[in-house]
GUZADO-960056 format. One record per atom (N, C-alpha, C, O): x, y, z; residue in three letters. Coordinates in pm, whole numbers, plus 50000, padded with zeros to 5 digits. Last residue first. Layout:
N
XYZAla
...
//
This chain:
200
118397260047120Gly
119297257147230Gly
119087243247280Gly
119757238947374Gly
116987266646899Gln
116287266847028Gln
117197264047146Gln
116787265547261Gln
118787265246684Trp
118017277346706Trp
117437278146847Trp
117397288846907Trp
119927239246693Tyr
120777251146698Tyr
119977263346741Tyr
120437271046825Tyr
117637223746672Arg
118517221946789Arg
119447233946805Arg
119717238346917Arg
116657230946424Ala
115907234946544Ala
116767233646669Ala
116637241646761Ala
118447218646250Leu
118417233246258Leu
117737237846387Leu
118177247446451Leu
117717191646298Thr
119087196246324Thr
119127211346340Thr
119777216446431Thr
115067192146213Ile
115367188546352Ile
116767193446389Ile
116977198746498Ile
115387198445942Arg
114667207646030Arg
114977204946177Arg
115147214246256Arg
116687175745848Glu
117397188545845Glu
116737198645938Glu
117417206546004Glu
114607157045881Gly
115877155445952Gly
116667168445960Gly
117237171846063Gly
112637167345702Lys
112377166145846Lys
113677165245926Lys
113817171846029Lys
114257190345468Asn
113457178645502Asn
113367177345654Asn
113957185345727Asn
113787225845411Pro
114597214345454Pro
113687202345481Pro
112507203945512Pro
112357240445120Leu
112197236645259Leu
113117225145295Leu
113237215545218Leu
114577258044903Ser
113587247644928Ser
113517244545076Ser
114507245945149Ser
115087287044747Tyr
115337280744877Tyr
114227270744903Tyr
113067274544923Tyr
116587293244436Asn
115367290044509Asn
115767283344640Asn
116677275044643Asn
118527320944308Met
118357307244355Met
117017305744425Met
116397315544467Met
120727341644117Arg
119367337844156Arg
119317323344202Arg
119957314644144Arg
123027366744158Tyr
122897352344146Tyr
121517348344199Tyr
121187351344314Tyr
123707397043990Val
122827389644082Val
122867374744051Val
122757370543936Val
124837412043798His
125417413243933His
124687404744035His
124997405144154His
123357409843573Ser
124717404343568Ser
125417404743704Ser
126467398643722Ser
120957423543639Ser
120987408943631Ser
122397402943631Ser
122597392043685Ser
120597450543637Leu
121197444643757Leu
121507429843742Leu
122237424243823Leu
119327457243403Gln
120597464043433Gln
121337457143549Gln
122567457943558Gln
116917443643416Arg
117977438343329Arg
119337444443363Arg
120367437843352Arg
115387438643734Pro
115777447743625Pro
116977442443546Pro
117937437343605Pro
113277413343806Leu
114677416943825Leu
115107425843709Leu
115197421143596Leu
110737406443732Asn
110887414243855Asn
112337417843889Asn
112597424543989Asn
111117394043481Glu
110047403943497Glu
110237412443624Glu
109927424443623Glu
113007374943497Asp
113347386743419Asp
112297397743433Asp
112557409343402Asp
112607365143847Ser
112547362843702Ser
112977375543630Ser
113267385743693Ser
112107348044147Trp
112857358544078Trp
112877355243929Trp
113137343843891Trp
108897338844260Lys
110117334844190Lys
110787346844126Lys
110137354844058Lys
107917354844569Thr
107637349344436Thr
108957346644365Thr
110007351544406Thr
109057365144789Ala
108097354144811Ala
107677347844679Ala
107137336744678Ala
112497372444804Ser
111227374344734Ser
110327362444763Ser
110777350944762Ser
115447389344919Leu
114427378844931Leu
113157382644856Leu
112787394344846Leu
118797393744865Ala
117477399444834Ala
116447388144832Ala
116567378744754Ala
121607400045028Val
120727388645003Val
119327394344986Val
118737399145083Val
124717414944959Ile
123267416544969Ile
122597403144945Ile
122967395744853Ile
127767420045130Thr
126977411545041Thr
125497413945066Thr
125067414845181Thr
130997431445186Arg
129567435045189Arg
128827426745085Arg
129207426344968Arg
133567422645153Gly
133137425645290Gly
131677429545301Gly
131157430845412Gly
134427420544898Pro
133817408544956Pro
133327410745099Pro
132737401745159Pro
134347442544659Asp
134347443344805Asp
133657431044865Asp
132437431044881Asp
133927445544394Ser
135327444744436Ser
135447445244588Ser
136527448044641Ser
131217447244373Ser
131887437044292Ser
133367435544327Ser
133997425444294Ser
130287469344501Leu
130397456944581Leu
131127445844505Leu
131587436244565Leu
130117487444291Ser
131157489544394Ser
131357476944478Ser
132477474144522Ser
127977476344152Glu
129277477644085Glu
130397479644187Glu
131487474244171Glu
125977479344343Met
126437465944309Met
127767466244235Met
128597457344254Met
125697507544340Leu
126097500444461Leu
126657486744428Leu
127717482944479Leu
124847512144078Ala
126097518244124Ala
126617511144249Ala
127817508944262Ala
122417497744091Leu
123467493743997Leu
124817499344041Leu
125817492144042Leu
120987512444276Gln
121337498544307Gln
122467493744218Gln
123367486644263Gln
120737535844129Arg
121457536344258Arg
121867522244300Arg
122947520144354Arg
119167526643917Asp
120537531143891Asp
121367531844019Asp
122557528844017Asp
116777521144051Val
117497510243983Val
118947514243961Val
119847506143982Val
116107547044132His
116327536644233His
117107524944173His
118007519544237His
115707559043883Leu
116757564043973Leu
117117553444076Leu
118297551244105Leu
113507544643783Ser
114797543743715Ser
115947548743803Ser
117047543243797Ser
111697527944050Asn
111837538143945Asn
113257537543890Asn
114107530443944Asn
111337501644166Asn
110467513144198Asn
110497523944090Asn
109447528644045Asn
112347475544155Ser
112117482844030Ser
111277495444049Ser
110577499443957Ser
112487466344421Met
113697467044339Met
113537475844215Met
114467482644175Met
110217462244572His
110827475544573His
111987477244474His
112397488444446His
109417436344554Val
108367446544548Val
108977460344528Val
108317469244472Val
111727422144598Asp
111177422144463Asp
110117432944445Asp
109917438044335Asp
112217422344867Trp
112867432744787Trp
112337433044644Trp
112477443244576Trp
111417408945102Asp
110417412744999Asp
110957423544905Asp
110227432744867Asp
114247420245289Arg
113007412445282Arg
112057418045176Arg
111917430145161Arg
117537418145254Leu
116447427145217Leu
115177419045195Leu
115037411845096Leu
120307415445448Val
119157407745401Val
117997417345377Val
117527423845471Val
123607419045420Phe
122407427345429Phe
121237419745366Phe
121197417945244Phe
126447410745597Ile
125457405745503Ile
124187413745527Ile
123747415145641Ile
129807422845643Ala
128377422945673Ala
127567416945559Ala
127937417945442Ala
132937423545827Ser
132157421745705Ser
130677421445742Ser
130327419845860Ser
134687446246019Arg
133677435746021Arg
132967435445886Arg
132467445545837Arg
136157468746057Asp
136877456046065Asp
135887444246074Asp
136207433746129Asp
135177493446014Thr
134597486146127Thr
135337473046153Thr
135157466846259Thr
136717500045788Glu
136777508445907Glu
136267501146031Glu
136837502446139Glu
136017479745609Gly
137417481745646Gly
137547489745775Gly
138387486645860Gly
133327482545573Ser
133797470345638Ser
135267471445679Ser
135697464845773Ser
131247507345598Asp
132677505845567Asp
133227493745642Asp
133547494645761Asp
128267516745460Tyr
128877507245553Tyr
130317504645510Tyr
130567500345397Tyr
127107531645263Glu
127927538745362Glu
128627529445461Glu
129477533845538Glu
125647512745120Asp
126647520845051Asp
127627527345150Asp
128827528345123Asp
123837503445310Ile
124847494345256Ile
125997502245193Ile
127167498845211Ile
122387527345350Phe
123047520645462Phe
124147511245414Phe
125247511045470Phe
121307533345096Asp
122257542445161Asp
123067535345269Asp
124287537045279Asp
119477512245057Ile
120657513444970Ile
121727522045037Ile
122907518645035Ile
117627517445259Ala
118197504045246Ala
119477504245164Ala
120447497445196Ala
116797543245203Phe
117727541145315Phe
118367527345309Phe
119517525645349Phe
114917540045004Pro
116247545244967Pro
117277543345077Pro
118467542045050Pro
113057527145199Ile
113487520745074Ile
114807526745023Ile
115747519245001Ile
112337542545414Thr
113217531145442Thr
113737524645314Thr
114727517445318Thr
110527560645320Met
111927564945328Met
112887553545361Met
114097554545339Met
107887552545333Gly
108657549245213Gly
110127552945219Gly
110897548945132Gly
106657579345530Pro
106447566045472Pro
107257564045343Pro
107297572745256Pro
109077597445720Met
108057597745617Met
107887583845555Met
108887577145531Met
111067600545904Asp
110097589945928Asp
108917590245829Asp
107897583845853Asp
114437605145854Asp
113117609745808Asp
112117598345825Asp
112297587645767Asp
116547589345930Asp
116187600946014Asp
114787605845981Asp
114047610246069Asp
116087553345904Pro
116297566645845Pro
115887577845941Pro
114987575946023Pro
117847530346123Thr
116607535346064Thr
116847549346006Thr
117737556446054Thr
120247524946238Leu
119657514346157Leu
118337518346092Leu
117757510646015Leu
121077544146411Glu
121667544646276Glu
121077534046183Glu
121357534146064Glu
120057538746660Pro
119277547546571Pro
119827548146429Pro
119107552046337Pro
120577503346736Gly
120957517346735Gly
120127525546638Gly
119547520046544Gly
119157479946935Gln
119167484346796Gln
119437499346793Gln
118627507246843Gln
119657455547146Asp
120037469747136Asp
120187473546990Asp
121207470846927Asp
119017428547104Pro
118117437247182Pro
118407452047168Pro
117497460247177Pro
119077413346782Cys
119847418846894Cys
118957428646970Cys
118217436346908Cys
116957386246698Lys
117307400346684Lys
118107404646805Lys
117857400246917Lys
118547353346713Arg
117437362846728Arg
117917376946698Arg
119097379346676Arg
119427320846789Ile
119517331446689Ile
118297340346702Ile
117157335646703Ile
121327304447037Asn
120027309246992Asn
120237320446892Asn
121127328746910Asn
123477275347045Tyr
123217289647051Tyr
121827292746999Tyr
121227284746927Tyr
125877252047137Val
124447254647123Val
124207269547137Val
124697275747232Val
128627236446985Thr
128127248147059Thr
126657250347031Thr
126227250546915Thr
129767216846836Gly
128707212846928Gly
128137224347008Gly
127237222347090Gly
131837228246701Leu
130637225146623Leu
129467220846712Leu
128317221146669Leu
133507255146838Asn
133137241246861Asn
131837238246788Asn
130827244946812Asn
133657281346764Asp
134867273246754Asp
134537258346760Asp
135197250046697Asp
131817304446604Val
131647292046679Val
132887283546656Val
133157279146545Val
131727340346645Ser
132057328146573Ser
131887316146665Ser
131807317546787Ser
130637360146798Asp
131047363346661Asp
131267350746578Asp
131037350546458Asp
127827361247022Ile
129087355246976Ile
129347359046830Ile
128427360746750Ile
126457375847307Leu
126497376047161Leu
127847370647116Leu
128887375047164Leu
125317358347587Thr
126427365647528Thr
126347364447376Thr
126197353447321Thr
122957358947857Glu
123337355147722Glu
124457364047670Glu
124547375847705Glu
122547344048185Thr
122667355448095Thr
123107350347957Thr
123567339047943Thr
122727321148341Gly
121467323948273Gly
121497335948180Gly
120567337848102Gly
125167314548439Asp
124297322448528Asp
122977326348462Asp
122187333948519Asp
126407301648227Asp
126007293648343Asp
125047301148435Asp
124217295048501Asp
125007316347922Asn
126047314148022Asn
125497306148140Asn
124297304048151Asn
124037308547599Thr
123577310647736Thr
124697307047834Thr
125247296047828Thr
124907326447306Val
125067314647390Val
124607318247531Val
124777329547576Val
123447339047008Tyr
123707340747151Tyr
123887327147219Tyr
123147317647193Tyr
123807355946704Ala
123757342946772Ala
124197344846916Ala
125207351446944Ala
121767382246555Gly
122977375846601Gly
122717362446666Gly
121577358146683Gly
120787410746360Trp
120527397446414Trp
121837391346458Trp
122897394646405Trp
119587443846347Lys
120737434846353Lys
120327421746418Lys
119607421546518Lys
117427458046117Glu
117547452346250Glu
118737442746246Glu
118877434646155Glu
116497486745921Tyr
117357475245951Tyr
117237470946096Tyr
116997479046186Tyr
113097494345867Gly
114487497645836Gly
115297485145866Gly
114837474045839Gly
110287490245900Val
111187492446014Val
112497499045975Val
112967508246042Val
108797483945678Ser
108117490845788Ser
109037494945901Ser
108617502345990Ser
110527469945507Val
110067483245469Val
109427490845585Val
109507503145589Val
113437455745656Arg
112047454445613Arg
111467468345599Arg
111877477545670Arg
116617439745672Trp
115807451545640Trp
114377447445610Trp
114127437245546Trp
119087428245885Val
117857424445813Val
116977436845796Val
116647443645894Val
122487421545898Tyr
121457431945912Tyr
120267428145825Tyr
120417425245706Tyr
125057405046050Val
123887402945965Val
122857413745999Val
122417414946113Val
128697405046043Asp
127417409346097Asp
126287406645997Asp
126517405945877Asp
131327383146094Arg
130447388645991Arg
129097392246053Arg
128427383646109Arg
133797371046186Gly
133207382946247Gly
132287390346152Gly
132437402346132Gly
134577347246071Asn
135167359646019Asn
134567372346080Asn
134807383246029Asn
133607321446111Gly
134627326646202Gly
135257339646159Gly
136347342946204Gly
131637307345990Thr
132827310345908Thr
133957316145993Thr
135117315945952Thr
129597305646171Ser
130387293546148Ser
131627296146064Ser
132567288146066Ser
128317329846165Val
129107326646284Val
129977314346263Val
130997312746331Val
127167328245904Ala
128037339445941Ala
128897336046063Ala
130097339146064Ala
125497305745917Trp
126667305545829Trp
127667316345870Trp
128877314045870Trp
123617315646102Thr
124387303446132Thr
125647302746046Thr
126727299546096Thr
122587336745952Val
123317339646077Val
124167327546116Val
125317329146158Val
121417321445745Ile
122447331245714Ile
123267334645839Ile
124497335445832Ile
119527306245884Glu
120617299545813Glu
121757309145782Glu
122927305445790Glu
117837326545982His
118557317746075His
119727310846007His
120807309746065His
116887336645738Ile
117647345245828Ile
118457336845925Ile
119637339545949Ile
115507313845640Ile
116637319545566Ile
117507327945658Ile
118737326645657Ile
113497311045833Asp
114477300345813Asp
115727305645743Asp
116847302445780Asp
112077334945794Glu
112737332445922Glu
113807321645908Glu
114897322845965Glu
111087331145528Thr
112007341945561Thr
112767339345689Thr
113987341245694Thr
109957312145331Asp
110477308645464Asp
111527318745509Asp
112707315445526Asp
109347315445077Thr
108347320745171Thr
108797318245314Thr
108107322045409Thr
111707325844828Thr
111297317044937Thr
110157323645015Thr
110027335845017Thr
114337332244615Asp
112877332044627Asp
112477321444728Asp
112857309844717Asp
117087353044641Ile
116507340344682Ile
114997341444683Ile
114437350544745Ile
119927366144508Ala
118477367844508Ala
117827354244532Ala
117997344944453Ala
122767380344615Ile
122177367144601Ile
120667369144614Ile
120187373244719Ile
125097403744493Cys
123737401144540Cys
123317386744512Cys
123467381644401Cys
127807405744411Pro
127237415244506Pro
125917411244569Pro
125637414644683Pro
130327382644414Ile
129017385144352Ile
128227393644451Ile
128007389444564Ile
132937375544491Cys
132517389644495Cys
131247392144412Cys
131127402544348Cys
133507349244524Ala
133607354444387Ala
133207369144376Ala
133137374644266Ala
132947345744792Gly
134327343744745Gly
134547349444606Gly
135647354044574Gly
130217349344784Ile
131037359244855Ile
132487358044810Ile
133177368044792Ile
129497326344635Cys
129167339844586Cys
130017350544653Cys
130497359644586Cys
130457304744794Ala
130917306644656Ala
130677320844607Ala
131557326744544Ala
129117308645041Lys
130587307945035Lys
131097310944894Lys
132037318644876Lys
126437307444960Met
126967319345027Met
128497319745013Met
129067330044977Met
126357281244856Thr
126067292644769Thr
126647305344829Thr
127267313244758Thr
126857266045083Glu
127807265444972Glu
127607277244877Glu
128577282644824Glu
124557272945236Asn
125907275545285Asn
126937275845173Asn
127777284745167Asn
122377263345087Leu
122567277745102Leu
123997281045145Leu
124587290745098Leu
//
């Protein structure tokens, strides 16, 4: 996943579509990659019932408190990955009508200004295959967004699906802007290494 993230972001590919049932593992790997690149890259995770939640990596201080870190200078640094405790109101739509988080998912990415905030961002859309093809307007709004992201390496979408991404669940209009991949479970050794980072 790390090499895919690096290559796709470097090539300004707007969306990485990953089929996996290991959502938590994916989120942890993405945050791990974000802090290891040292570029101050934020990670926002969207789900239909909530809207966005910011995730980050935390190191434990000597007094037991935790500090959110932007990057890891030392490869031996131990940190915990979790949702940030302070989630601002800007991460959810003003309208609490059911389903409003779906267009908001696109609005939030579209309005995020990586130049103004001086921070790049990765937007993880959970179970996006269920919502990607909602209607023609929604597809066109995604297309317009992806066209703009094609020249902006500061914003990248990671669209997750529990089923395999295919021509049936990925609209043809978007396919040229999307890199598809499968996320396989890490082997036992890889899981132990990842667990050491996640659990401290």
